[in-house]
C-alpha positions, 0 to 999 in steps of 0.5 A: 516219927521223922517224914525223912529217911537216909538211905541206911533207913530206907534200905531197912524198910525196903530190905536191900542194902544202903547203897543199892538204895544211893543208886537207884536214887542217883540214876532216877530208877527210885523217885521216892528220893533226892539228893542233897549234894556235898556242895549244896550242904558243904558237906564232903558227901552227897547225902540222900532223903527219901521222903516216908510217904513216897516211899510208902506209896511206891512200897504199897504199904501205910506210912505207919508200916514203914515206921515198924520196919525201920524200928525193926518190928515185926512187919504187919501183914494185912 
Protein backbone atom coordinates (compact mmCIF):
# COMPACT_ATOMS: atom_id res chain seq x y z
CA UNK A 1 0.00 0.00 0.00
CA UNK A 2 1.03 3.57 -0.42
CA UNK A 3 2.45 5.59 2.44
CA UNK A 4 0.98 8.96 1.37
CA UNK A 5 -2.79 9.52 1.33
CA UNK A 6 -4.77 12.42 -0.09
CA UNK A 7 -7.43 14.29 1.86
CA UNK A 8 -10.29 12.12 0.57
CA UNK A 9 -8.54 8.90 1.53
CA UNK A 10 -7.61 10.25 4.98
CA UNK A 11 -11.20 11.41 5.51
CA UNK A 12 -12.44 7.89 4.84
CA UNK A 13 -10.01 6.51 7.44
CA UNK A 14 -10.94 9.13 10.04
CA UNK A 15 -14.66 9.09 9.34
CA UNK A 16 -15.19 12.72 8.39
CA UNK A 17 -15.42 14.82 5.24
CA UNK A 18 -12.41 15.69 3.05
CA UNK A 19 -12.97 19.42 3.58
CA UNK A 20 -12.61 18.95 7.35
CA UNK A 21 -9.25 17.23 6.79
CA UNK A 22 -8.05 20.02 4.49
CA UNK A 23 -9.13 22.82 6.83
CA UNK A 24 -7.62 21.28 9.95
CA UNK A 25 -4.31 20.60 8.23
CA UNK A 26 -4.30 24.12 6.80
CA UNK A 27 -4.91 25.62 10.26
CA UNK A 28 -2.27 23.41 11.88
CA UNK A 29 -4.75 21.59 14.11
CA UNK A 30 -3.80 18.22 12.63
CA UNK A 31 -0.04 17.84 12.12
CA UNK A 32 0.00 14.48 10.32
CA UNK A 33 -0.32 16.11 6.88
CA UNK A 34 1.27 18.81 4.77
CA UNK A 35 0.03 21.23 2.14
CA UNK A 36 1.60 21.19 -1.31
CA UNK A 37 0.75 24.59 -2.69
CA UNK A 38 -0.44 24.98 -6.25
CA UNK A 39 2.61 27.11 -7.01
CA UNK A 40 5.02 24.42 -5.75
CA UNK A 41 3.31 21.67 -7.71
CA UNK A 42 2.59 23.72 -10.83
CA UNK A 43 -1.14 23.06 -10.47
CA UNK A 44 -4.19 25.26 -10.09
CA UNK A 45 -5.17 23.94 -6.63
CA UNK A 46 -3.40 23.06 -3.43
CA UNK A 47 -3.05 19.40 -2.61
CA UNK A 48 -2.63 17.67 0.73
CA UNK A 49 -0.30 14.81 1.58
CA UNK A 50 -1.08 12.75 4.67
CA UNK A 51 1.54 10.33 5.98
CA UNK A 52 -0.12 6.99 6.73
CA UNK A 53 2.14 6.23 9.69
CA UNK A 54 1.68 9.64 11.30
CA UNK A 55 -2.09 9.34 10.81
CA UNK A 56 -2.07 5.89 12.43
CA UNK A 57 -0.08 7.23 15.39
CA UNK A 58 -2.47 10.18 15.77
CA UNK A 59 -5.49 7.86 15.77
CA UNK A 60 -3.77 5.31 18.03
CA UNK A 61 -4.22 2.44 15.57
CA UNK A 62 -1.75 0.24 13.65
CA UNK A 63 -0.93 1.19 10.03
CA UNK A 64 -2.65 -2.00 8.86
CA UNK A 65 -5.92 -0.67 10.29
CA UNK A 66 -5.47 2.50 8.21
CA UNK A 67 -5.21 0.30 5.12
CA UNK A 68 -8.34 -1.66 6.09
CA UNK A 69 -10.38 1.48 6.70
CA UNK A 70 -9.14 3.10 3.51
CA UNK A 71 -10.08 0.07 1.44
CA UNK A 72 -13.53 0.08 3.03
CA UNK A 73 -13.15 -3.14 4.95
CA UNK A 74 -14.51 -3.82 8.40
CA UNK A 75 -12.70 -1.94 11.12
CA UNK A 76 -10.95 -4.45 13.35
CA UNK A 77 -11.59 -4.05 17.05
CA UNK A 78 -8.77 -5.13 19.38
